[in-house]
N, C-alpha and C positions, 0 to 999 in steps of 0.2 A: 682515296687516291686510286688511280688506275696505274698499275705497275706491271712490269714483265721481268721474269727471272730466268736467266740462263744458268743451268745447273748440271752437275754431273749425275748420271743416272744411278750412281751408288746411293744417293740420298733420295731416290724416287719416292719411297713410302713416307719418309719423314717430311719432305717438302710438300708432298701432296696433302698430308695431314695438316700441316701448318697453314697452307693456302685455304683449305676447307674451313678452318677456324677463323681466318682473318676477316675483318670487316672491309678490307680493301678489295678491289677487283684486281686479281693477279693472274695474268697469263703466264704459262710455263713452257719453256723449251728445254728438254733434257738432251744432253749430248752423251755419246758413247763413253763409257769409262775407259781409263787408260791413256788419256791425252798426255799426261805427264811422262809417259813412257816414250813418246816420240821426240822428246827434246823441247827445250824452252822455246826456241824459235818457231818450230812447227805448231806447238800448242798455242802460242800467242797469235800466230797467223789464223789458226782455226777459230779461236774465240773472237778475234777482231772481225773476221768475215761474218760471223753470226751477229755481232753488234752492228755492223754496217748495214745489215738487212732490216733493222728495226726502224719503222717510220719515226720521223723526228717529232711529230705533233700528237701522236697517239697516247704516249705514256708520260707520266710525271717523273719517272726514274726507271733506269735499267738496273736490276739487282743481279749480282753475280753469286751463284751458289757454289763458289769456289774459294779456296784459301790461296796462299802464295803458291803452293803446289809446284815445287821445283822451278820457281820463277815463271811459271806459265802465264801469269797475269801481268807480267812486266810489260810496260809500255802501252797497255790498253787505253783507249781514248775514244771520245765521241766529239763530233762537231756541234751537236745540238742538244743531246740528252745528258742528264746527270747520271753518273754511275755510282752505285753503292756496293761496297765489298767488305766482308768481315775481315777484321784484323786477326788472321790465323795463319799458322804455318802450313797446315794440311787439314784434310777433312775430318781427321780424328778429333781435332779441337771442336769442330762444328757438331760432332756427334756427342761429345762429352759435355759441351755446354760452356766451356770457358778455357782461356789460355792457361789460367792458374791450375785448374784441375788436370789438364794435360801435362803441364810442366812438372807438377808435383808427382804425378804417377810415373812419368818417364825418368825422373831423377832416381826413383827407387827400383824401376823395372826397365832398364834401357834396352834389353833384348826381347822386346815384345812385338809380335806380329798380330795385327788386329783383324777381327772379323765382325760383320754386322749382317743384317738381312740383305742389304744391297751387295755387300762384298761376296756373299754366298750365292745369291740368286743371279747376279750379273756376271759371275765368273764363268758361266757356261757360254761358249762362243755362239754367235748367231750364224746360221747356215745360209749361204747364198744360193741363188738359183743353180749354180754349177755344182752344188753339193759340198762345197768347201767352206771352212770357217771364215767369217768376215772380221773377226776380232782384230784390233790394232796390234796386239801382241803377236798374233799369228802372222800378220803382214810384216812384222819386223823379223820373223824367222824363229820366234820362240814357240815352244809347244810341240815341236816335232818329236817323233820317236827316235830312239837310238838307231834303229834300222834305217830310218829315212836319212839320217845324217851319214850313216855308213855308205848308203847308196849314192849320195850326192858328193861326199867329200873323202870317203875312204875311212877305214876303221880307226887308224891312229888319230886323224883329225876329228873324227866323231867323238872319240874319248875325250879329247882336249876340249871340244865345244861343250859337251855335256858337263864336264868338270867346271868350266867357267859359268855356265848357266845355273848350276846348282850351288855354287860357292856362296851365294848370298845367305844361304841358310845357316852358315857358320856363325853369323852375327846374332842369331836368335835362339832363345830357349823357352819362350812362352807364347801361347796363343791366348789372346784376351777376346772374349765375345762380349760385344756391347749390346746390352738389352735396352732398347729405346722405350719399352713399355707401350708399344703400339701393336696391338694384335697379339695373337698367341702363336709363337714360332718355336715351340719346344724342339721340333725337328732340326731347326737351324743350329740351336745351341748344341744339340747332340752331334751334329755334323762337325762343329768346331772341336768338341771334345775328342771325337774319333780322329780328327786330323792331328791334334796334339799328341794323342797316344801313338799314332803311326810314326810320328817324327821323334818320339821320345822326349817331347817337351812338356812343360807344365801347362796347366789350363787354369784360367781365372775368368770369372764373370764380372763385368763392370756394369754399373747402372748409368745409362746414357741420359741426356737431358736435351730437349728440343728448344731450350730457351733462346739460344742465339738465332736459330733458324726462324723461330716465331717472331722475334723482334725484327728480323730482317724484312719479312713480308708484311708485318704490321706497321712498318715505318717508324719504329722506335730506334733511331740511329744514334745512340750514345757515341760520342767521338772516341771514347776509350775502347769501344768494341767494333766500330765501323768507320771506314773511310768514305767520305762523300767527295767524289771527283767531279768538279764542275766542267762544263763543255770546254774543250780545248786543252784541258790538263791531261797528264798521263800518270799512270800508276808506276811508282818507283819503289823497289825493295830497299829497305834501310838496315835490316839485320839487327835491329835492337828491339826493345820491348814492344814498340808500336808497329813493328814489322814492315809497314808500307806507308808511303806518303804520296801526296799529289804534287806534281810540279808542272 
């Protein structure tokens, strides 16, 4: 089959590896990480615009290298092409290889913040021609220094803003590094260990599995693991075990 996959750059190495192994002809378009941070509506618009640019007669299916991701795939559709999307809540499921493995882990370790090669390598903002970061998070106003907030909003407001931006960390106590077994990235694992130490959190190493991503590009679309959306249908979240359906 000739396929095209639209995917988050967080899984650049994993998807590239799977495409290289696949017997299918698979074109790849990677999008900047952090789309789920701009809100469901804007993320859906961005993905839909990418889908709309794909020629209707060139590919047998459009694959989404995304999970539900804060409802960012809600409403996605095509007039002429088939869409195929994994049944997963977020990219961690795709990196661990199954919903069951992800659910079982999170049931025992709910306060976990995950790291992988992509999350570490793509966490560094791209610099534009003006010398300023181009990352989505920066465009939203995150990532500024305390002094920058003071200059813009005053000291009291700066303290409040920094407190809000850092409050998410209260929900976490562990960093888990997902080793996908692709290449040797001891430095990334060490980076995750040091981050955990700096935050006073626990560290754990998890063995990832590319099985879901490989099945996606190989065309092995078991209905328990993948949703096949026919032309004219839309993706709808259903918040139960199957996660999404077509309507």
